[in-house]
PyMOL commands that place a pseudoatom at each C-alpha (Angstrom):
pseudoatom trace, name=CA, resn=MET, resi=1, chain=A, elem=C, hetatm=0, pos=[58.703, 41.375, -7.950]
pseudoatom trace, name=CA, resn=ARG, resi=2, chain=A, elem=C, hetatm=0, pos=[60.727, 38.387, -6.595]
pseudoatom trace, name=CA, resn=ASN, resi=3, chain=A, elem=C, hetatm=0, pos=[59.287, 39.450, -3.019]
pseudoatom trace, name=CA, resn=LEU, resi=4, chain=A, elem=C, hetatm=0, pos=[55.717, 39.995, -4.083]
pseudoatom trace, name=CA, resn=PHE, resi=5, chain=A, elem=C, hetatm=0, pos=[55.772, 36.500, -5.183]
pseudoatom trace, name=CA, resn=ALA, resi=6, chain=A, elem=C, hetatm=0, pos=[57.585, 35.302, -2.036]
pseudoatom trace, name=CA, resn=ALA, resi=7, chain=A, elem=C, hetatm=0, pos=[55.224, 37.391, -0.079]
pseudoatom trace, name=CA, resn=ALA, resi=8, chain=A, elem=C, hetatm=0, pos=[52.025, 35.880, -1.772]
pseudoatom trace, name=CA, resn=ALA, resi=9, chain=A, elem=C, hetatm=0, pos=[53.861, 32.535, -1.243]
pseudoatom trace, name=CA, resn=ALA, resi=10, chain=A, elem=C, hetatm=0, pos=[54.395, 33.043, 2.150]
pseudoatom trace, name=CA, resn=LEU, resi=11, chain=A, elem=C, hetatm=0, pos=[50.396, 34.478, 2.673]
pseudoatom trace, name=CA, resn=SER, resi=12, chain=A, elem=C, hetatm=0, pos=[49.097, 31.270, 1.007]
pseudoatom trace, name=CA, resn=VAL, resi=13, chain=A, elem=C, hetatm=0, pos=[50.780, 28.781, 3.353]
pseudoatom trace, name=CA, resn=PHE, resi=14, chain=A, elem=C, hetatm=0, pos=[49.767, 30.797, 6.442]
pseudoatom trace, name=CA, resn=VAL, resi=15, chain=A, elem=C, hetatm=0, pos=[46.381, 31.079, 5.488]
pseudoatom trace, name=CA, resn=CYS, resi=16, chain=A, elem=C, hetatm=0, pos=[45.615, 27.582, 4.742]
pseudoatom trace, name=CA, resn=GLY, resi=17, chain=A, elem=C, hetatm=0, pos=[47.122, 26.373, 7.649]
pseudoatom trace, name=CA, resn=CYS, resi=18, chain=A, elem=C, hetatm=0, pos=[45.389, 28.622, 9.871]
pseudoatom trace, name=CA, resn=ALA, resi=19, chain=A, elem=C, hetatm=0, pos=[42.198, 27.130, 7.885]
pseudoatom trace, name=CA, resn=GLN, resi=20, chain=A, elem=C, hetatm=0, pos=[39.525, 25.584, 10.448]
pseudoatom trace, name=CA, resn=THR, resi=21, chain=A, elem=C, hetatm=0, pos=[38.871, 21.555, 9.726]
pseudoatom trace, name=CA, resn=GLU, resi=22, chain=A, elem=C, hetatm=0, pos=[35.694, 21.013, 9.418]
pseudoatom trace, name=CA, resn=LYS, resi=23, chain=A, elem=C, hetatm=0, pos=[34.787, 17.670, 12.072]
pseudoatom trace, name=CA, resn=PRO, resi=24, chain=A, elem=C, hetatm=0, pos=[33.276, 14.819, 10.544]
pseudoatom trace, name=CA, resn=VAL, resi=25, chain=A, elem=C, hetatm=0, pos=[29.764, 14.459, 9.745]
pseudoatom trace, name=CA, resn=PRO, resi=26, chain=A, elem=C, hetatm=0, pos=[28.092, 10.871, 11.578]
pseudoatom trace, name=CA, resn=ARG, resi=27, chain=A, elem=C, hetatm=0, pos=[26.171, 9.108, 9.100]
pseudoatom trace, name=CA, resn=GLN, resi=28, chain=A, elem=C, hetatm=0, pos=[22.904, 8.780, 9.700]
pseudoatom trace, name=CA, resn=ARG, resi=29, chain=A, elem=C, hetatm=0, pos=[20.409, 5.657, 8.068]
pseudoatom trace, name=CA, resn=MET, resi=30, chain=A, elem=C, hetatm=0, pos=[18.034, 7.681, 5.788]
pseudoatom trace, name=CA, resn=ALA, resi=31, chain=A, elem=C, hetatm=0, pos=[14.883, 6.011, 4.896]
pseudoatom trace, name=CA, resn=MET, resi=32, chain=A, elem=C, hetatm=0, pos=[12.377, 6.916, 2.523]
pseudoatom trace, name=CA, resn=GLY, resi=33, chain=A, elem=C, hetatm=0, pos=[9.234, 8.326, 3.455]
pseudoatom trace, name=CA, resn=VAL, resi=34, chain=A, elem=C, hetatm=0, pos=[7.579, 9.851, 6.771]
pseudoatom trace, name=CA, resn=PRO, resi=35, chain=A, elem=C, hetatm=0, pos=[6.874, 7.164, 9.041]
pseudoatom trace, name=CA, resn=HIS, resi=36, chain=A, elem=C, hetatm=0, pos=[2.855, 6.630, 9.373]
pseudoatom trace, name=CA, resn=GLY, resi=37, chain=A, elem=C, hetatm=0, pos=[1.480, 8.634, 11.888]
pseudoatom trace, name=CA, resn=LYS, resi=38, chain=A, elem=C, hetatm=0, pos=[3.723, 11.497, 12.606]
pseudoatom trace, name=CA, resn=VAL, resi=39, chain=A, elem=C, hetatm=0, pos=[2.324, 13.712, 10.085]
pseudoatom trace, name=CA, resn=GLU, resi=40, chain=A, elem=C, hetatm=0, pos=[-1.452, 14.888, 9.697]
pseudoatom trace, name=CA, resn=TYR, resi=41, chain=A, elem=C, hetatm=0, pos=[-2.522, 14.801, 6.758]
pseudoatom trace, name=CA, resn=LYS, resi=42, chain=A, elem=C, hetatm=0, pos=[-4.870, 16.841, 4.212]
pseudoatom trace, name=CA, resn=LEU, resi=43, chain=A, elem=C, hetatm=0, pos=[-7.361, 15.711, 2.484]
pseudoatom trace, name=CA, resn=VAL, resi=44, chain=A, elem=C, hetatm=0, pos=[-7.156, 15.627, -1.308]
pseudoatom trace, name=CA, resn=SER, resi=45, chain=A, elem=C, hetatm=0, pos=[-10.553, 15.428, -4.011]
pseudoatom trace, name=CA, resn=ALA, resi=46, chain=A, elem=C, hetatm=0, pos=[-11.163, 12.432, -5.329]
pseudoatom trace, name=CA, resn=GLU, resi=47, chain=A, elem=C, hetatm=0, pos=[-12.192, 14.261, -8.299]
pseudoatom trace, name=CA, resn=GLY, resi=48, chain=A, elem=C, hetatm=0, pos=[-11.203, 12.845, -11.772]
pseudoatom trace, name=CA, resn=LEU, resi=49, chain=A, elem=C, hetatm=0, pos=[-9.501, 9.397, -9.949]
pseudoatom trace, name=CA, resn=GLU, resi=50, chain=A, elem=C, hetatm=0, pos=[-10.954, 6.347, -10.361]
pseudoatom trace, name=CA, resn=LEU, resi=51, chain=A, elem=C, hetatm=0, pos=[-10.350, 2.644, -8.160]
pseudoatom trace, name=CA, resn=ARG, resi=52, chain=A, elem=C, hetatm=0, pos=[-10.780, -0.234, -10.618]
pseudoatom trace, name=CA, resn=CYS, resi=53, chain=A, elem=C, hetatm=0, pos=[-10.217, -3.766, -10.548]
pseudoatom trace, name=CA, resn=PHE, resi=54, chain=A, elem=C, hetatm=0, pos=[-8.774, -5.437, -14.040]
pseudoatom trace, name=CA, resn=GLY, resi=55, chain=A, elem=C, hetatm=0, pos=[-7.527, -8.822, -15.180]
pseudoatom trace, name=CA, resn=LYS, resi=56, chain=A, elem=C, hetatm=0, pos=[-8.304, -12.274, -13.853]
pseudoatom trace, name=CA, resn=THR, resi=57, chain=A, elem=C, hetatm=0, pos=[-11.061, -12.827, -11.127]
pseudoatom trace, name=CA, resn=THR, resi=58, chain=A, elem=C, hetatm=0, pos=[-12.076, -16.432, -11.708]
pseudoatom trace, name=CA, resn=PHE, resi=59, chain=A, elem=C, hetatm=0, pos=[-9.509, -18.722, -9.616]
pseudoatom trace, name=CA, resn=GLN, resi=60, chain=A, elem=C, hetatm=0, pos=[-8.841, -21.953, -8.400]
pseudoatom trace, name=CA, resn=ALA, resi=61, chain=A, elem=C, hetatm=0, pos=[-9.279, -22.812, -4.611]
pseudoatom trace, name=CA, resn=GLY, resi=62, chain=A, elem=C, hetatm=0, pos=[-6.251, -24.210, -3.117]
pseudoatom trace, name=CA, resn=ARG, resi=63, chain=A, elem=C, hetatm=0, pos=[-4.033, -22.146, -5.156]
pseudoatom trace, name=CA, resn=PRO, resi=64, chain=A, elem=C, hetatm=0, pos=[-2.183, -18.446, -5.027]
pseudoatom trace, name=CA, resn=ALA, resi=65, chain=A, elem=C, hetatm=0, pos=[-4.853, -15.451, -5.950]
pseudoatom trace, name=CA, resn=THR, resi=66, chain=A, elem=C, hetatm=0, pos=[-4.822, -11.666, -7.052]
pseudoatom trace, name=CA, resn=LEU, resi=67, chain=A, elem=C, hetatm=0, pos=[-6.763, -8.490, -7.326]
pseudoatom trace, name=CA, resn=THR, resi=68, chain=A, elem=C, hetatm=0, pos=[-4.975, -5.643, -9.233]
pseudoatom trace, name=CA, resn=PHE, resi=69, chain=A, elem=C, hetatm=0, pos=[-6.595, -2.620, -8.935]
pseudoatom trace, name=CA, resn=ALA, resi=70, chain=A, elem=C, hetatm=0, pos=[-5.632, 0.560, -10.736]
pseudoatom trace, name=CA, resn=LEU, resi=71, chain=A, elem=C, hetatm=0, pos=[-6.316, 4.513, -8.967]
pseudoatom trace, name=CA, resn=SER, resi=72, chain=A, elem=C, hetatm=0, pos=[-6.302, 6.211, -12.590]
pseudoatom trace, name=CA, resn=ASN, resi=73, chain=A, elem=C, hetatm=0, pos=[-6.347, 9.966, -12.707]
pseudoatom trace, name=CA, resn=GLN, resi=74, chain=A, elem=C, hetatm=0, pos=[-8.902, 10.622, -15.540]
pseudoatom trace, name=CA, resn=GLY, resi=75, chain=A, elem=C, hetatm=0, pos=[-9.230, 14.405, -14.734]
pseudoatom trace, name=CA, resn=TYR, resi=76, chain=A, elem=C, hetatm=0, pos=[-7.499, 17.827, -16.381]
pseudoatom trace, name=CA, resn=ARG, resi=77, chain=A, elem=C, hetatm=0, pos=[-5.133, 18.029, -13.146]
pseudoatom trace, name=CA, resn=LYS, resi=78, chain=A, elem=C, hetatm=0, pos=[-2.664, 16.095, -11.984]
pseudoatom trace, name=CA, resn=VAL, resi=79, chain=A, elem=C, hetatm=0, pos=[-3.468, 14.979, -8.372]
pseudoatom trace, name=CA, resn=ARG, resi=80, chain=A, elem=C, hetatm=0, pos=[-0.699, 15.179, -5.826]
pseudoatom trace, name=CA, resn=ILE, resi=81, chain=A, elem=C, hetatm=0, pos=[-1.500, 12.429, -3.194]
pseudoatom trace, name=CA, resn=PRO, resi=82, chain=A, elem=C, hetatm=0, pos=[0.607, 13.027, 0.101]
pseudoatom trace, name=CA, resn=GLU, resi=83, chain=A, elem=C, hetatm=0, pos=[0.785, 10.079, 1.578]
pseudoatom trace, name=CA, resn=TRP, resi=84, chain=A, elem=C, hetatm=0, pos=[1.611, 6.500, -0.284]
pseudoatom trace, name=CA, resn=TYR, resi=85, chain=A, elem=C, hetatm=0, pos=[2.526, 3.652, 1.446]
pseudoatom trace, name=CA, resn=SER, resi=86, chain=A, elem=C, hetatm=0, pos=[5.643, 2.469, -0.031]
pseudoatom trace, name=CA, resn=ASN, resi=87, chain=A, elem=C, hetatm=0, pos=[4.888, -1.292, 0.238]
pseudoatom trace, name=CA, resn=GLU, resi=88, chain=A, elem=C, hetatm=0, pos=[2.028, -0.884, -2.386]
pseudoatom trace, name=CA, resn=SER, resi=89, chain=A, elem=C, hetatm=0, pos=[-0.244, -3.527, -1.307]
pseudoatom trace, name=CA, resn=ASP, resi=90, chain=A, elem=C, hetatm=0, pos=[-0.793, -1.049, 2.117]
pseudoatom trace, name=CA, resn=ASN, resi=91, chain=A, elem=C, hetatm=0, pos=[-3.118, 1.648, 0.037]
pseudoatom trace, name=CA, resn=ILE, resi=92, chain=A, elem=C, hetatm=0, pos=[-5.485, -0.670, -0.458]
pseudoatom trace, name=CA, resn=GLY, resi=93, chain=A, elem=C, hetatm=0, pos=[-8.060, -2.316, 1.971]
pseudoatom trace, name=CA, resn=LEU, resi=94, chain=A, elem=C, hetatm=0, pos=[-10.634, -5.606, 0.359]
pseudoatom trace, name=CA, resn=PHE, resi=95, chain=A, elem=C, hetatm=0, pos=[-14.261, -6.242, 1.637]
pseudoatom trace, name=CA, resn=ILE, resi=96, chain=A, elem=C, hetatm=0, pos=[-15.859, -9.262, 0.323]
pseudoatom trace, name=CA, resn=GLN, resi=97, chain=A, elem=C, hetatm=0, pos=[-19.081, -10.821, 0.902]
pseudoatom trace, name=CA, resn=PRO, resi=98, chain=A, elem=C, hetatm=0, pos=[-20.596, -14.140, -0.395]
pseudoatom trace, name=CA, resn=VAL, resi=99, chain=A, elem=C, hetatm=0, pos=[-23.342, -14.226, -2.668]
pseudoatom trace, name=CA, resn=ALA, resi=100, chain=A, elem=C, hetatm=0, pos=[-25.578, -17.365, -4.431]
pseudoatom trace, name=CA, resn=SER, resi=101, chain=A, elem=C, hetatm=0, pos=[-25.746, -16.138, -7.639]
pseudoatom trace, name=CA, resn=GLN, resi=102, chain=A, elem=C, hetatm=0, pos=[-23.972, -13.420, -10.074]
pseudoatom trace, name=CA, resn=LEU, resi=103, chain=A, elem=C, hetatm=0, pos=[-27.341, -11.459, -9.516]
pseudoatom trace, name=CA, resn=ASP, resi=104, chain=A, elem=C, hetatm=0, pos=[-27.487, -11.001, -5.963]
pseudoatom trace, name=CA, resn=GLU, resi=105, chain=A, elem=C, hetatm=0, pos=[-27.082, -7.158, -4.811]
pseudoatom trace, name=CA, resn=PRO, resi=106, chain=A, elem=C, hetatm=0, pos=[-24.527, -6.769, -1.989]
pseudoatom trace, name=CA, resn=LYS, resi=107, chain=A, elem=C, hetatm=0, pos=[-25.898, -5.735, 1.630]
pseudoatom trace, name=CA, resn=GLU, resi=108, chain=A, elem=C, hetatm=0, pos=[-24.348, -2.810, 2.852]
pseudoatom trace, name=CA, resn=ASN, resi=109, chain=A, elem=C, hetatm=0, pos=[-24.455, -5.026, 6.492]
pseudoatom trace, name=CA, resn=LYS, resi=110, chain=A, elem=C, hetatm=0, pos=[-22.805, -8.202, 4.663]
pseudoatom trace, name=CA, resn=TRP, resi=111, chain=A, elem=C, hetatm=0, pos=[-19.268, -6.933, 4.107]
pseudoatom trace, name=CA, resn=VAL, resi=112, chain=A, elem=C, hetatm=0, pos=[-16.422, -8.285, 5.844]
pseudoatom trace, name=CA, resn=ARG, resi=113, chain=A, elem=C, hetatm=0, pos=[-13.130, -6.688, 5.659]
pseudoatom trace, name=CA, resn=LEU, resi=114, chain=A, elem=C, hetatm=0, pos=[-10.524, -7.925, 4.813]
pseudoatom trace, name=CA, resn=THR, resi=115, chain=A, elem=C, hetatm=0, pos=[-7.255, -7.950, 7.563]
pseudoatom trace, name=CA, resn=PHE, resi=116, chain=A, elem=C, hetatm=0, pos=[-3.571, -7.712, 6.195]
pseudoatom trace, name=CA, resn=ASP, resi=117, chain=A, elem=C, hetatm=0, pos=[-0.444, -6.742, 8.035]
pseudoatom trace, name=CA, resn=PHE, resi=118, chain=A, elem=C, hetatm=0, pos=[0.986, -3.883, 7.291]
pseudoatom trace, name=CA, resn=LYS, resi=119, chain=A, elem=C, hetatm=0, pos=[4.222, -4.341, 6.309]
pseudoatom trace, name=CA, resn=LYS, resi=120, chain=A, elem=C, hetatm=0, pos=[7.195, -2.994, 8.673]
pseudoatom trace, name=CA, resn=PRO, resi=121, chain=A, elem=C, hetatm=0, pos=[8.396, -0.238, 8.173]
pseudoatom trace, name=CA, resn=ILE, resi=122, chain=A, elem=C, hetatm=0, pos=[5.289, 1.234, 7.589]
pseudoatom trace, name=CA, resn=LEU, resi=123, chain=A, elem=C, hetatm=0, pos=[6.641, 4.763, 5.604]
pseudoatom trace, name=CA, resn=HIS, resi=124, chain=A, elem=C, hetatm=0, pos=[4.454, 7.015, 3.032]
pseudoatom trace, name=CA, resn=TYR, resi=125, chain=A, elem=C, hetatm=0, pos=[5.593, 9.367, 0.448]
pseudoatom trace, name=CA, resn=PRO, resi=126, chain=A, elem=C, hetatm=0, pos=[4.116, 11.440, -1.774]
pseudoatom trace, name=CA, resn=ILE, resi=127, chain=A, elem=C, hetatm=0, pos=[2.809, 10.698, -5.658]
pseudoatom trace, name=CA, resn=THR, resi=128, chain=A, elem=C, hetatm=0, pos=[1.408, 12.468, -8.462]
pseudoatom trace, name=CA, resn=LEU, resi=129, chain=A, elem=C, hetatm=0, pos=[-0.555, 11.120, -11.157]
pseudoatom trace, name=CA, resn=MET, resi=130, chain=A, elem=C, hetatm=0, pos=[-0.775, 13.478, -14.195]
pseudoatom trace, name=CA, resn=PRO, resi=131, chain=A, elem=C, hetatm=0, pos=[-3.616, 13.011, -16.365]
pseudoatom trace, name=CA, resn=GLY, resi=132, chain=A, elem=C, hetatm=0, pos=[-4.002, 9.768, -18.123]
pseudoatom trace, name=CA, resn=ASN, resi=133, chain=A, elem=C, hetatm=0, pos=[-1.691, 8.291, -15.369]
pseudoatom trace, name=CA, resn=GLN, resi=134, chain=A, elem=C, hetatm=0, pos=[-2.162, 5.280, -13.082]
pseudoatom trace, name=CA, resn=ALA, resi=135, chain=A, elem=C, hetatm=0, pos=[-0.620, 3.444, -9.754]
pseudoatom trace, name=CA, resn=LEU, resi=136, chain=A, elem=C, hetatm=0, pos=[-0.852, -0.225, -10.077]
pseudoatom trace, name=CA, resn=VAL, resi=137, chain=A, elem=C, hetatm=0, pos=[-1.553, -2.465, -6.450]
pseudoatom trace, name=CA, resn=SER, resi=138, chain=A, elem=C, hetatm=0, pos=[-1.720, -5.803, -6.153]
pseudoatom trace, name=CA, resn=LYS, resi=139, chain=A, elem=C, hetatm=0, pos=[-3.730, -7.563, -3.519]
pseudoatom trace, name=CA, resn=GLU, resi=140, chain=A, elem=C, hetatm=0, pos=[-3.203, -10.920, -2.272]
pseudoatom trace, name=CA, resn=LEU, resi=141, chain=A, elem=C, hetatm=0, pos=[-5.915, -13.729, -1.206]
pseudoatom trace, name=CA, resn=ASP, resi=142, chain=A, elem=C, hetatm=0, pos=[-4.851, -15.763, 0.948]
pseudoatom trace, name=CA, resn=ILE, resi=143, chain=A, elem=C, hetatm=0, pos=[-8.395, -16.784, 2.042]
pseudoatom trace, name=CA, resn=ILE, resi=144, chain=A, elem=C, hetatm=0, pos=[-8.768, -17.741, -1.608]
pseudoatom trace, name=CA, resn=GLU, resi=145, chain=A, elem=C, hetatm=0, pos=[-5.923, -20.313, -1.140]
pseudoatom trace, name=CA, resn=LYS, resi=146, chain=A, elem=C, hetatm=0, pos=[-7.292, -21.730, 2.622]
pseudoatom trace, name=CA, resn=MET, resi=147, chain=A, elem=C, hetatm=0, pos=[-10.387, -22.817, 0.540]
pseudoatom trace, name=CA, resn=MET, resi=148, chain=A, elem=C, hetatm=0, pos=[-11.442, -26.190, -0.436]
pseudoatom trace, name=CA, resn=ILE, resi=149, chain=A, elem=C, hetatm=0, pos=[-14.033, -26.474, -2.476]
pseudoatom trace, name=CA, resn=PRO, resi=150, chain=A, elem=C, hetatm=0, pos=[-15.844, -30.006, -3.849]
pseudoatom trace, name=CA, resn=PRO, resi=151, chain=A, elem=C, hetatm=0, pos=[-15.400, -31.486, -7.492]
pseudoatom trace, name=CA, resn=GLY, resi=152, chain=A, elem=C, hetatm=0, pos=[-17.842, -29.575, -9.761]
pseudoatom trace, name=CA, resn=GLU, resi=153, chain=A, elem=C, hetatm=0, pos=[-19.227, -27.037, -7.587]
pseudoatom trace, name=CA, resn=GLU, resi=154, chain=A, elem=C, hetatm=0, pos=[-18.056, -23.109, -7.156]
pseudoatom trace, name=CA, resn=ARG, resi=155, chain=A, elem=C, hetatm=0, pos=[-18.355, -20.191, -4.581]
pseudoatom trace, name=CA, resn=LEU, resi=156, chain=A, elem=C, hetatm=0, pos=[-19.068, -16.582, -5.616]
pseudoatom trace, name=CA, resn=PHE, resi=157, chain=A, elem=C, hetatm=0, pos=[-18.392, -13.246, -3.566]
pseudoatom trace, name=CA, resn=LEU, resi=158, chain=A, elem=C, hetatm=0, pos=[-18.603, -9.729, -4.523]
pseudoatom trace, name=CA, resn=VAL, resi=159, chain=A, elem=C, hetatm=0, pos=[-15.414, -7.704, -3.685]
pseudoatom trace, name=CA, resn=LYS, resi=160, chain=A, elem=C, hetatm=0, pos=[-14.655, -4.092, -3.198]
pseudoatom trace, name=CA, resn=ALA, resi=161, chain=A, elem=C, hetatm=0, pos=[-11.923, -1.886, -2.446]
pseudoatom trace, name=CA, resn=GLU, resi=162, chain=A, elem=C, hetatm=0, pos=[-11.217, 1.332, -0.905]
pseudoatom trace, name=CA, resn=LEU, resi=163, chain=A, elem=C, hetatm=0, pos=[-8.028, 3.357, -0.471]
pseudoatom trace, name=CA, resn=THR, resi=164, chain=A, elem=C, hetatm=0, pos=[-6.351, 3.154, 3.298]
pseudoatom trace, name=CA, resn=LEU, resi=165, chain=A, elem=C, hetatm=0, pos=[-5.235, 6.415, 2.799]
pseudoatom trace, name=CA, resn=ASP, resi=166, chain=A, elem=C, hetatm=0, pos=[-5.998, 9.584, 5.474]
pseudoatom trace, name=CA, resn=SER, resi=167, chain=A, elem=C, hetatm=0, pos=[-5.666, 11.912, 2.358]
pseudoatom trace, name=CA, resn=LEU, resi=168, chain=A, elem=C, hetatm=0, pos=[-7.976, 10.121, 0.189]
pseudoatom trace, name=CA, resn=LYS, resi=169, chain=A, elem=C, hetatm=0, pos=[-11.156, 8.569, 0.556]
pseudoatom trace, name=CA, resn=LEU, resi=170, chain=A, elem=C, hetatm=0, pos=[-11.756, 6.627, -2.616]
pseudoatom trace, name=CA, resn=SER, resi=171, chain=A, elem=C, hetatm=0, pos=[-13.652, 3.057, -3.499]
pseudoatom trace, name=CA, resn=SER, resi=172, chain=A, elem=C, hetatm=0, pos=[-14.100, 0.811, -6.239]
pseudoatom trace, name=CA, resn=ARG, resi=173, chain=A, elem=C, hetatm=0, pos=[-17.259, -0.964, -8.403]
pseudoatom trace, name=CA, resn=VAL, resi=174, chain=A, elem=C, hetatm=0, pos=[-18.784, -3.631, -6.688]
pseudoatom trace, name=CA, resn=ILE, resi=175, chain=A, elem=C, hetatm=0, pos=[-16.682, -6.987, -8.792]
pseudoatom trace, name=CA, resn=LEU, resi=176, chain=A, elem=C, hetatm=0, pos=[-17.918, -10.312, -8.846]
pseudoatom trace, name=CA, resn=ILE, resi=177, chain=A, elem=C, hetatm=0, pos=[-15.108, -13.291, -7.887]
pseudoatom trace, name=CA, resn=ARG, resi=178, chain=A, elem=C, hetatm=0, pos=[-15.702, -17.148, -8.679]
pseudoatom trace, name=CA, resn=VAL, resi=179, chain=A, elem=C, hetatm=0, pos=[-14.046, -19.521, -6.957]
pseudoatom trace, name=CA, resn=THR, resi=180, chain=A, elem=C, hetatm=0, pos=[-13.672, -22.866, -8.496]
pseudoatom trace, name=CA, resn=SER, resi=181, chain=A, elem=C, hetatm=0, pos=[-12.777, -26.180, -7.434]
pseudoatom trace, name=CA, resn=ASN, resi=182, chain=A, elem=C, hetatm=0, pos=[-8.993, -27.038, -8.025]
pseudoatom trace, name=CA, resn=ILE, resi=183, chain=A, elem=C, hetatm=0, pos=[-9.420, -31.045, -7.825]
pseudoatom trace, name=CA, resn=GLN, resi=184, chain=A, elem=C, hetatm=0, pos=[-11.051, -32.985, -10.942]
pseudoatom trace, name=CA, resn=ARG, resi=185, chain=A, elem=C, hetatm=0, pos=[-14.235, -35.237, -11.273]
for i in range(1, 185): cmd.bond("trace and resi %d" % i, "trace and resi %d" % (i + 1))
show_as sticks, trace
zoom trace
């Protein structure tokens, strides 16, 4: 019996001593998401989805201004969006046009796209919106911060938002924003 234990111990030392050691794997930097332009995405149905602005729509000229939008799933099924930008504000583009009165209708040929630089790196990742859930996106309006309006006056603008995604085409309703003077009389 003693010989059996000695033989087993010698065999285990022999097997462990002959075992091959794996070469260390070099470390790699991993980034979350897929680089922009590397994948072609299939079109997602916008059924049940709504893009809407909520919150403040009156701003003072010369001060920071931010519009907040919600992409909501009002439907009964979950919606998987394969290409959501990792920098949230890159998911929405804004269009603006000045109006003289809040009763003015938007003119299709008067929309001006506000340009924003995409944040680097430009990466996508998938998101899933369950029924009743929403993704919030805030967009800064640098144009308002650069405005100067005489005391007692205001400027009116129509604004609409569109998703900048290749896989999902959706626009918001047109909203009216009011920009007042920040100078007191």
